[in-house]
N, C-alpha and C positions, 0 to 999 in steps of 0.2 A: 675229524680224522687224522689230517695231516699235523696238526698240534700233538695229538696222541702218539704218532709216529715219531716226531722229533723228541719229544720228552723221551720215548723208549730208546731211541738211538743214544740220546745224553747218558742215559741210565746204563746202557750197555757200555758206552766208553769208559764210565766212571767205575763199573764193576770190574772191567778188564784191566784198568790201571790198578785197582785195588787188590786183584788178585794178583799181578806182576808183582807188586810191593809186598805183599803179604809173602809170597814165595821167595823174596829174598833177590830178585833180579834189579840188577841197577840200572843198566840199559836195555833198550828195546833190542840191540842186535844179542846181547846175552841170551835173552828172553826166546828170541826166535831161534837161534842155534840150539839150544836145550831143548825146548817145545818140539820143534819140528823133527828132530832126531829122535826123540822119545815118541811121537805121536804121529807117525806119516797119515796122511789123508790121501786118498785116492779118488779117481772118478766115479767108481762103484759106491763110495761114502755119500759122494755129492748126490747122484742120482738117486740112490736109497732115501738120502735126506729131503730132497724134492719132492719124491712119490710120497713119502710119510706127511709132508707138509700138505700135499694136495689131498691126500685121504682125510686128514685133520680137518681140513677147510671144508669137504664135502660133509662130514660128519656135523660139523657145526652147522651149516648152513640147514642140512636134514633136521636136525633137531630143534633149531629156531622156527622151521617152517611147521614142523609137526606141533610145537606147542605155541605157535602163533605170537612168538618174541621178537624184538628187534635183535638185530645183529649188531655188536657193540665193539669197537676197537679193542677195549680193555678184555672183552671175552675172548675175541681172539688171540691176542697177546698173551694171555694168561694160559689159555688152550695149548698155544703152541710150544710155550715154554715149559710146561710140565709135561707136555707129549712128547712131539716129536724131537723137540730141543733137548728135552731132557734125557731121552733115550740116546741120542745122539752123543751128548756129551759123556753117559754112563759107559757108552761103547768105546770110547777114544781113550776115556780114563782106564778101562779095564784093558785096552789094548797097550797103553802106555806102560802099566803096572806089569803085564805080562812080558814086554819087551824089556823092562828095568829086571825083571826077575831072571830073564835070559842071559842078560848082561852079567848079572851077579854070579850067576852059577859058571858061567866061562871063567870070569875073573878068578873065582874061587879054585877052580879045576885047574886053571894055570899056576896060581900060586903053590896049589899041594905037589904038581909036577916039578916046580921049581926047588921044593924043599926036600922032594924025594931023591931028585937028580944029584 
């Protein structure tokens, strides 16, 4: 179980590095500044994620007991990745995109006002 967890953590670090590089960020500071600005996370988000994870683990346990199958680390990781973590990522990306659209509208309105004046 510990080996699977370590492998997953290594994969997550590699995946994060790939995403940052793919997005064109040169430094961690540049990534943090833009990402945190566009995608704020608050305590409600963290509590909701924790609740979703606990609910998913309960469902995994229930399913495995009903089907008399062992619970494996890979089963849990995959279930969490496509369940609570996937939904959390989608919610944050949606928030980021909506925030970005709002900034774009404000900038466009300001340009329009500057040209009219």
